[in-house]
C-alpha positions in Angstrom: 0.0 0.0 0.0 1.4 3.4 -1.0 1.9 6.2 1.4 0.1 9.5 1.3 3.4 11.1 0.1 3.7 8.5 -2.7 0.1 9.3 -3.8 0.9 13.0 -3.9 4.0 12.2 -6.0 1.9 10.1 -8.3 -0.5 13.0 -8.8 2.4 15.3 -9.6 3.9 12.8 -12.1 0.5 12.4 -13.8 0.4 16.2 -14.2 3.9 16.2 -15.7 3.0 13.4 -18.1 -0.1 15.3 -19.3 2.1 18.4 -19.8 5.0 16.4 -21.3 7.4 18.1 -18.9 10.0 17.2 -16.3 10.4 18.6 -12.8 13.1 18.6 -10.1 12.8 16.4 -7.0 12.2 19.6 -5.0 9.4 20.7 -7.3 7.7 17.4 -7.2 8.0 16.9 -3.5 6.8 20.5 -2.8 3.8 19.9 -5.1 3.1 16.7 -3.2 3.2 18.6 0.1 6.6 17.6 1.7 10.3 18.3 1.5 12.4 16.1 -0.8 14.8 15.1 2.0 18.6 15.2 2.1 19.8 14.6 -1.5 16.2 13.9 -2.5 16.1 10.6 -0.5 12.5 11.0 0.7 11.3 11.6 -2.8 13.3 8.7 -4.2 11.7 6.4 -1.7 8.3 7.6 -3.0 9.4 7.1 -6.6 10.1 3.4 -5.8 6.5 3.1 -4.5 5.2 4.8 -7.6 7.1 2.4 -9.9 5.7 -0.5 -7.9 2.0 0.7 -7.5 1.6 2.9 -10.6 3.8 1.4 -13.3 2.0 3.4 -16.0 3.2 6.7 -14.6 6.5 8.2 -15.8 8.5 8.2 -12.6 11.5 9.3 -14.6 9.9 12.8 -15.1 11.2 13.6 -11.6 14.9 14.5 -11.9 17.6 15.5 -9.4 17.8 19.2 -8.6 21.1 19.4 -10.4 19.5 17.8 -13.5 22.2 15.1 -13.6 21.6 11.4 -14.0 24.0 8.4 -14.3 25.0 7.8 -17.9 24.0 4.2 -18.1 21.0 4.3 -15.8 17.4 3.5 -16.5 16.6 7.1 -15.7 18.9 8.3 -18.6 17.4 5.7 -20.9 13.8 6.7 -20.2 14.7 10.4 -20.6 16.3 9.9 -24.0 13.5 7.6 -25.1 11.0 10.3 -23.9 12.7 12.7 -26.3 14.9 14.6 -23.8 18.4 15.4 -24.8 21.2 14.6 -22.3 24.8 15.9 -22.6 28.1 15.3 -20.9 28.1 16.9 -17.5 31.8 17.2 -16.9 31.5 14.5 -14.2 32.6 11.0 -15.0 29.7 8.7 -15.9 27.1 11.5 -15.5 24.8 13.2 -18.0 22.9 16.4 -17.6 19.6 17.6 -19.1 20.5 19.7 -22.1 17.5 22.0 -22.5 16.6 22.6 -18.9 14.7 25.8 -19.5 12.4 24.2 -22.1 11.9 20.9 -20.3 11.5 21.8 -16.6 8.1 22.7 -15.2 7.5 24.8 -12.1 4.2 24.9 -10.4 2.9 28.2 -9.1 2.9 28.4 -5.3 -0.4 27.5 -3.8 -2.0 30.4 -2.0 -3.9 29.4 1.2 -6.7 31.8 1.9 
């Protein structure tokens, strides 16, 4: 059974899928109502639950805040298959999202009345 956090992440990922966009771990976690955790660990735990419970969702649309992924990872493969260009990051075995400005989505802050 998925946690409330994982459900929030699933909803955010569904929005990103509809928009054909990506978002950083911090953006997705904030949208889901929590902090991403040190190094995005809390969000990554939620992404594991999303992959398990909602395999049709594009978990790979949530990317690290620095927009870098391991070169030979599933994450990199899904991003390139999804039409996103990755380029060398300057760090060994890492790739970075090439067109960050065009690809990343930022939700407007929710105003509580």
